[in-house]
C-alpha positions in Angstrom: -2.1 2.6 -10.1 -0.8 6.0 -11.3 -1.5 5.0 -15.0 -5.2 4.3 -14.2 -5.6 7.7 -12.5 -3.9 9.5 -15.4 -6.3 7.9 -17.8 -9.3 9.0 -15.7 -8.0 12.5 -15.5 -7.4 12.5 -19.3 -11.0 11.4 -19.8 -12.4 14.1 -17.6 -10.3 16.7 -19.5 -11.7 15.4 -22.8 -15.2 15.7 -21.4 -14.6 19.4 -20.5 -13.5 20.1 -24.1 -16.7 18.5 -25.4 -18.7 20.7 -23.1 -16.9 23.8 -24.3 -17.8 22.8 -27.9 -21.5 22.5 -26.8 -21.2 25.9 -25.2 -19.9 27.4 -28.5 -22.8 25.8 -30.4 -25.4 27.2 -28.1 -23.9 30.7 -27.9 -23.5 30.9 -31.7 -27.2 31.1 -32.0 -27.6 34.1 -29.6 -28.8 36.3 -32.4 -31.6 34.0 -33.5 -35.2 34.3 -32.4 -36.1 33.8 -28.8 -38.1 30.6 -29.6 -35.2 29.0 -31.4 -32.8 29.8 -28.5 -35.3 28.4 -26.1 -35.6 25.1 -28.0 -31.8 24.9 -28.2 -31.5 25.4 -24.5 -34.2 22.8 -23.7 -32.3 20.2 -25.8 -29.0 21.0 -24.2 -30.5 21.0 -20.7 -31.9 17.5 -21.2 -28.6 16.1 -22.5 -25.9 18.2 -20.7 -24.1 15.8 -18.2 -22.9 18.8 -16.0 -24.7 21.7 -14.3 -25.7 24.6 -16.6 -27.0 27.9 -15.2 -28.3 31.0 -16.9 -28.4 34.2 -14.8 -28.9 37.9 -15.5 -26.4 40.7 -14.7 -28.0 41.3 -11.3 -27.3 37.7 -10.3 -30.8 36.3 -10.5 -31.0 32.8 -11.8 -33.2 32.5 -14.8 -32.7 28.9 -15.7 -30.9 25.8 -14.3 -30.9 22.3 -15.9 -31.6 19.1 -14.1 -28.0 18.4 -13.4 -27.6 21.8 -11.7 -30.7 21.1 -9.6 -29.3 17.8 -8.5 -25.8 19.1 -7.8 -26.8 22.2 -5.8 -29.8 20.6 -4.1 -32.5 23.0 -5.3 -35.8 22.1 -7.0 -36.6 23.9 -10.3 -39.0 26.4 -8.7 -36.7 27.1 -5.8 -33.7 27.7 -8.0 -35.3 30.7 -9.7 -35.6 32.3 -6.2 -31.9 31.8 -5.5 -29.4 34.6 -6.0 -26.2 33.6 -7.8 -24.1 35.0 -5.0 -25.6 32.4 -2.6 -23.9 29.6 -4.7 -20.4 31.1 -4.2 -18.4 30.3 -1.1 -16.9 33.9 -0.8 -18.0 37.3 -2.1 -14.5 37.9 -3.3 -14.6 35.1 -5.8 -17.9 36.3 -7.2 -16.5 39.8 -7.6 -13.4 38.6 -9.4 -15.6 36.4 -11.6 -17.8 39.3 -12.7 -14.8 41.6 -13.3 -13.2 39.1 -15.6 -16.4 38.4 -17.4 -17.1 42.1 -18.1 -13.5 42.6 -19.2 -13.1 39.6 -21.4 -16.7 38.7 -22.5 -16.2 35.1 -21.6 -14.4 33.0 -19.1 -12.7 29.5 -19.5 -11.5 27.6 -16.5 -12.3 29.9 -13.6 -11.4 28.1 -10.4 -13.9 28.6 -7.6 -15.5 26.9 -4.5 -19.3 26.6 -4.7 -22.0 26.0 -2.0 -25.0 23.6 -2.2 -28.4 24.1 -0.5 -27.1 22.4 2.7 -24.0 24.7 2.8 -21.6 22.0 1.8 -18.7 23.2 -0.4 -17.2 21.6 -3.5 -14.4 22.7 -5.8 -15.4 23.6 -9.4 -14.3 25.2 -12.7 -16.6 27.6 -14.5 -17.0 28.2 -18.2 -19.1 31.3 -18.8 -20.1 33.6 -21.7 -22.6 36.4 -22.4 -25.7 35.4 -24.3 -29.2 36.7 -25.0 -31.9 34.8 -23.1 -35.7 35.7 -23.0 -34.9 39.0 -24.7 -32.3 40.1 -22.1 -28.6 40.0 -21.7 -27.6 37.0 -19.6 -24.7 34.8 -18.5 -24.6 31.2 -19.5 -22.4 29.2 -17.1 -21.3 25.6 -17.2 -20.1 24.1 -13.9 -17.5 21.4 -13.9 -17.3 19.6 -10.5 -13.6 18.9 -9.6 -14.3 16.7 -6.6 -13.5 13.4 -8.4 -10.5 14.7 -10.4 -9.0 16.3 -7.2 -9.5 13.0 -5.4 -7.7 11.2 -8.2 -4.9 13.7 -8.1 -4.6 13.3 -4.4 -4.4 9.5 -4.7 -1.8 9.9 -7.5 0.4 12.2 -5.3 0.0 9.8 -2.4 0.9 6.8 -4.5 4.0 8.6 -5.8 5.0 9.5 -2.3 4.6 6.0 -1.0 6.7 4.6 -3.9 9.5 7.1 -3.1 9.3 6.1 0.6 9.3 2.5 -0.4 12.5 2.9 -2.4 14.1 4.7 0.6 12.9 2.1 3.0 14.4 -0.7 0.9 17.8 0.9 1.0 17.6 1.5 4.7 16.5 -2.1 5.3 19.6 -3.5 3.6 22.0 -1.5 5.7 20.1 -1.9 8.9 19.8 -5.6 8.5 23.6 -5.9 8.1 23.9 -4.0 11.4 21.3 -6.3 13.0 23.0 -9.4 11.7 26.2 -8.2 13.4 24.4 -7.6 16.7 22.7 -11.0 16.6 25.9 -12.8 15.6 28.3 -11.2 18.1 25.7 -11.5 20.9 25.2 -15.2 20.2 29.0 -15.7 20.1 29.4 -14.1 23.5 26.5 -16.0 24.9 28.0 -19.3 23.8 31.2 -18.5 25.7 29.5 -17.7 29.0 28.5 -20.0 31.8 24.9 -19.3 32.6 25.4 -20.0 36.3 28.6 -17.9 36.8 27.6 -15.1 34.5 23.9 -14.6 35.2 24.1 -10.8 35.1 25.9 -10.8 31.8 23.6 -13.4 30.3 20.6 -11.3 31.4 22.0 -8.2 29.7 22.7 -10.1 26.5 19.1 -11.5 26.6 17.8 -7.9 26.7 20.1 -7.0 23.7 18.6 -10.0 21.8 15.1 -8.8 22.7 15.8 -5.3 21.5 17.4 -6.6 18.3 14.4 -8.9 17.7 12.1 -5.9 18.0 14.2 -4.0 15.5 14.2 -7.0 13.2 10.4 -7.0 13.3 10.3 -3.3 12.4 12.6 -3.8 9.4 10.5 -6.7 8.2 7.5 -4.4 8.3 9.5 -1.9 6.2 10.4 -4.5 3.7 6.8 -5.7 3.4 5.9 -2.0 2.7 8.3 -1.9 -0.2 6.9 -2.9 -3.6 10.2 -4.7 -4.3 9.3 -7.1 -1.5 6.4 -8.7 -3.3 6.5 -12.5 -3.2 5.4 -14.9 -5.9 1.6 -14.9 -6.2 -0.5 -18.0 -5.8 -4.2 -18.7 -5.5 -5.4 -19.5 -2.0 -8.5 -19.4 0.2 -8.5 -16.1 2.0 -11.1 -17.3 4.6 -8.7 -19.9 6.0 -6.0 -17.3 6.5 -8.4 -14.9 8.3 -9.6 -17.7 10.5 -6.1 -18.7 11.4 -5.2 -15.1 12.5 -8.3 -14.8 14.6 -7.5 -18.1 16.4 -3.9 -16.9 16.9 -4.9 -13.4 18.3 -7.8 -14.5 20.5 -5.7 -16.0 23.4 -3.3 -13.1 23.2 -6.1 -10.5 23.7 -6.3 -8.8 27.1 -9.3 -9.4 29.3 -12.0 -6.9 28.8 -11.6 -7.0 25.0 -13.8 -9.4 23.1 -13.1 -10.6 19.5 -16.3 -11.3 17.6 -15.6 -13.1 14.3 -18.2 -13.2 11.5 -16.5 -15.4 8.9 -18.6 -16.8 6.1 -17.0 -20.1 4.9 -17.9 -19.6 1.3 -15.3 -20.2 -1.4 -13.3 -17.1 -1.9 -10.0 -17.5 -3.7 -7.6 -14.6 -4.1 -4.3 -14.3 -5.9 -1.3 -13.2 -3.9 0.9 -14.2 -1.0 -1.0 -15.7 1.9 1.6 -14.4 4.4 0.8 -10.9 3.2 -2.9 -11.3 4.0 -1.9 -12.9 7.3 0.1 -9.7 8.0 -2.8 -7.4 7.0 -5.2 -9.1 9.4 -2.6 -9.1 12.2 -1.8 -5.5 11.7 -5.5 -4.4 11.7 -6.3 -6.4 14.7 -3.2 -5.2 16.6 -4.3 -1.6 15.6 -7.7 -2.3 17.1 -6.2 -3.7 20.3 -4.2 -0.5 20.8 -7.3 1.6 20.2 -9.1 -0.4 23.0 -6.1 -0.5 25.4 -7.0 0.6 28.9 -10.7 0.9 28.1 -11.9 -2.5 26.9 -14.5 -3.1 24.2 -15.0 -5.4 21.2 -13.3 -6.1 17.9 -15.5 -7.3 15.0 -13.7 -9.3 12.3 -15.6 -10.3 9.2 -14.9 -11.7 5.7 -17.5 -11.9 3.0 -17.9 -11.6 -0.8 -18.7 -8.2 -2.3 -20.0 -8.3 -5.8 -20.3 -4.6 -6.2 -18.3 -1.9 -4.4 -20.2 1.2 -3.3 -18.3 4.4 -2.4 -18.3 4.7 1.4 -17.8 7.6 3.7 -14.3 8.2 5.0 -10.8 8.0 3.5 -11.1 5.6 0.6 -8.6 4.3 -2.0 -10.6 3.2 -5.0 -10.0 -0.2 -6.6 -8.4 -0.5 -10.0 -11.2 -2.5 -11.5 -14.6 -1.9 -9.7 -16.3 -4.4 -12.1 -14.8 -7.5 -10.5 -15.9 -9.3 -7.4 -14.0 -8.8 -4.1 -13.4 -10.4 -0.8 -14.3 -7.8 1.8 -12.3 -8.0 5.0 -13.5 -5.8 7.9 -11.8 -5.2 11.2 -13.8 -2.8 13.4 -13.4 -1.6 17.0 -15.6 0.5 19.3 -12.7 2.6 20.6 -12.2 6.3 20.5 -12.1 6.7 16.7 -9.7 8.8 14.7 -9.7 12.6 14.6 -10.5 14.3 11.3 -7.3 16.3 11.3 -5.1 13.3 11.3 -7.1 10.8 9.2 -5.2 11.8 6.0 -1.9 10.7 7.6 -2.8 7.3 9.2 -1.4 5.3 6.2 1.9 7.2 6.2 5.0 5.2 7.4 6.0 5.9 11.0 2.9 7.9 11.8 1.5 6.8 15.1 -0.6 8.2 17.9 0.8 5.7 20.4 3.3 6.8 23.1 7.0 6.3 22.5 8.0 2.7 22.6 4.5 1.2 22.0 4.6 1.1 18.2 6.6 1.8 15.1 3.8 3.4 13.0 4.4 0.9 10.2 1.3 -1.3 10.6 -1.2 0.7 8.6 1.4 1.7 6.1 2.3 -1.9 5.4 -1.4 -2.8 5.2 -1.9 0.0 2.6 1.1 -1.2 0.6 0.0 -4.8 0.5 -3.6 -4.1 -0.5 -2.5 -1.7 -3.2 0.0 -4.3 -4.6 -3.0 -6.7 -4.8 -5.0 -4.2 -7.0 -7.4 -3.9 -4.1 -9.0 -1.1 -2.2 -8.7 0.2 1.4 -11.3 2.3 3.3 -11.6 3.5 6.8 -14.9 4.7 8.3 -14.4 6.5 11.6 -15.7 9.2 13.8 -14.3 10.5 17.1 -15.9 8.6 19.9 -17.5 6.0 17.7 -14.6 3.7 16.9 -13.1 2.8 13.5 -13.8 0.3 10.9 -11.2 -0.7 8.3 -12.4 -2.3 5.1 -10.0 -4.2 2.8 -11.1 -5.3 -0.7 -9.1 -8.0 -2.4 -10.1 -9.1 -5.9 -11.2 -12.7 -6.3 -9.7 -15.0 -8.9 -10.8 -18.2 -10.7 -7.3 -19.6 -11.0 -6.8 -23.3 -10.2 -4.0 -24.8 -8.1 -5.3 -23.4 -4.8 -3.3 -24.1 -1.7 -4.4 -23.9 1.9 -2.7 -20.7 2.9 0.1 -20.6 5.4 3.3 -22.5 4.9 5.1 -24.5 7.6 8.8 -24.2 8.2 10.7 -27.3 9.3 12.3 -27.0 12.7 14.7 -30.0 12.3 18.4 -29.3 12.8 21.2 -31.1 11.1 24.4 -32.1 12.8 27.6 -30.1 12.9 29.7 -29.7 9.8 32.2 -32.4 9.0 34.8 -30.0 7.6 32.7 -29.2 4.6 34.0 -26.2 2.7 31.9 -23.1 2.2 32.6 -20.1 0.0 30.9 -17.0 1.4 30.5 -13.7 -0.6 29.4 -10.5 1.2 30.6 -6.9 0.9 30.1 -6.2 4.6 33.3 -7.2 6.6 31.4 -7.7 9.8 29.0 -10.2 8.2 32.0 -12.1 6.8 33.6 -12.1 10.3 30.4 -13.4 11.9 30.0 -16.1 9.3 33.6 -17.2 9.8 33.1 -17.4 13.6 29.6 -19.1 13.5 30.4 -21.5 10.6 33.8 -22.3 12.1 32.2 -23.2 15.4 29.8 -25.5 13.6 32.8 -27.4 12.1 32.9 -25.9 8.6 35.9 -24.6 6.8 35.1 -21.1 5.5 36.6 -19.1 2.7 35.1 -15.5 2.3 35.3 -12.9 -0.4 34.1 -9.2 -0.4 33.1 -8.8 -4.1 31.6 -10.8 -6.9 34.5 -10.7 -9.5 37.1 -12.0 -7.0 34.7 -14.8 -5.9 34.0 -15.8 -9.5 37.7 -15.8 -10.3 38.5 -17.9 -7.2 35.7 -20.4 -8.0 36.9 -20.8 -11.6 40.4 -21.7 -10.6 39.3 -24.3 -8.0 35.6 -25.3 -8.5 35.9 -28.5 -6.6 37.4 -26.9 -3.5 34.0 -26.0 -2.1 30.9 -27.9 -1.0 28.5 -25.0 -0.6 28.4 -21.5 -2.2 26.7 -18.7 -0.2 26.3 -15.1 -1.4 24.6 -11.9 -0.4 22.1 -10.7 -3.0 23.3 -7.1 -2.9 27.1 -7.0 -3.7 29.3 -4.8 -5.9 29.5 -5.3 -9.7 26.6 -7.8 -10.0 23.6 -9.0 -8.0 23.8 -12.2 -6.0 21.3 -14.0 -8.4 23.5 -13.0 -11.4 26.6 -14.4 -9.6 24.7 -17.6 -8.8 24.0 -18.1 -12.6 27.7 -17.7 -13.4 28.7 -20.1 -10.6 26.2 -22.6 -11.9 27.8 -22.4 -15.4 31.1 -23.5 -13.9 29.7 -26.3 -11.7 26.2 -27.5 -11.9 26.0 -29.7 -8.8 27.2 -27.3 -6.1 24.5 -26.3 -3.5 23.8 -22.5 -3.5 22.4 -20.4 -0.7 21.2 -16.9 -1.4 21.3 -14.3 1.5 19.1 -11.1 1.3 19.3 -8.0 3.4 16.5 -5.9 1.9 14.3 -8.0 -0.4 11.9 -10.8 -0.1 13.1 -12.7 -3.1 10.5 -14.1 -5.5 10.4 -17.8 -6.1 10.9 -17.1 -9.8 14.2 -15.3 -9.1 15.4 -18.3 -7.0 14.5 -20.8 -9.7 16.1 -18.6 -12.4 19.3 -18.6 -10.5 18.9 -22.3 -9.6 19.2 -21.5 -5.8 18.6 -24.3 -3.4 17.9 -22.2 -0.3 17.3 -18.6 0.8 18.2 -16.9 4.1 16.8 -13.5 5.2 19.1 -11.2 7.2 19.3 -10.9 10.1 19.7 -14.7 10.5 20.4 -16.7 13.6 22.7 -19.7 14.3 19.9 -22.2 14.2 18.5 -21.0 10.9 21.9 -21.0 9.3 22.8 -24.4 10.6 19.4 -25.9 9.4 19.7 -24.3 6.0 23.3 -25.5 5.3 22.6 -29.1 6.5 19.5 -29.1 4.3 21.4 -28.3 1.1 24.3 -30.6 1.9 22.0 -33.6 2.6 20.0 -33.1 -0.6 23.0 -32.4 -2.9 23.5 -34.8 -5.8 26.2 -37.4 -5.4 29.3 -36.9 -7.5 
């Protein structure tokens, strides 16, 4: 994203240099006859891609090319009646401009804010020089509008800020998931030792701990989805089916008084990405709309259609990387209170929220922004206070084959208890090792644990047949979990391997490269761990 913006900025800078060259060509003829100068100006005026204005020392405009007329909103006749000072936002800037021009004879790159005929203001840079025009001393000024380049710079800074926050969030998620895994694990161990009838109060308290931990887990998952490192393997899928599924899921959960109105065109629209990410985008935007209508009622419009050409809309927009391709346009619109102008610039920032404490984490729109950006798409919000808000997501369409339906189903079957199978567990967090020892031990497995990769590798080399399953965290000292899996596989090719991750949604290519049979995301629960282990044991090759 930043590379594309840098290229656009560089192109604009090159265009400025060409305009400066044109200015030098024109002014070099200032001593020629008046008719020659007039012809030169007429040629330049027809071809100049930016506003060009000629004024006298008193500030009266003598000439303005077509681009100037269009930019400032004045017709040719009206422009000659306009005083130069009326185009400047402040008298101070006009005074400074004239002082510098009188002192230096010419000005290059004078930063100023200018006004149009309707009093709207835009940032600009002026390139000016004294010339002779119609037999009198005059000022030739070329105006370069900075609106586009400043918008690109703003997006570049925003992108860099989001990348930095993503890196920070990734690190926080790893440590926080270790803590949550401990909370889930120890809570479950206590619950398994209590009699629900005799310890109702204690069981109730532990259920609330689980509820709070589950909410924290959801928040961390949002943080990981926000991180670019959390991108999954991309596949081609029908985006319409995913949007339809989310609408069906959200409709029965919607409070009375709020109506969801879907407008889903079932034309073939295939996008390249992770269908669960699109599922999350639609869910986040609809949840955001529900919060906007909370306590007041209203309607939520959800639509998905093909957009062959993107037109710049009003509001806070992030431009697509390639505006020439076709897009799937997802819109989620509510008729709530809208968004105030003073905060609209911050709505995609992580943890920014207008909700009261305890009602939201402020990650929904930030995650949506990160996902759409990672898909080379565009995101726009059109809103006014009191008139609701409409969010538009543009996802580029693809012609790739091998399309799958969208959402993936997870098996809910549980295997039996372990039959003294031996498991080697590697994790640098002592609490995680302790929980694994307790949980796996209660399942009937014999557990050996290790806190670093080198010790685990050395142990496995000395007795490779002493274990039935190898489990490792992906973030451990000395080498990554996937690298450790590759080394383990070199020693013994048939051992089932389970990779555990605390901060990354591992790509399928990473799992295949390490020849990993299964993957568990922290914080895990007893059922998930049991199902995963039984799954790899039952499918292991016979020796």
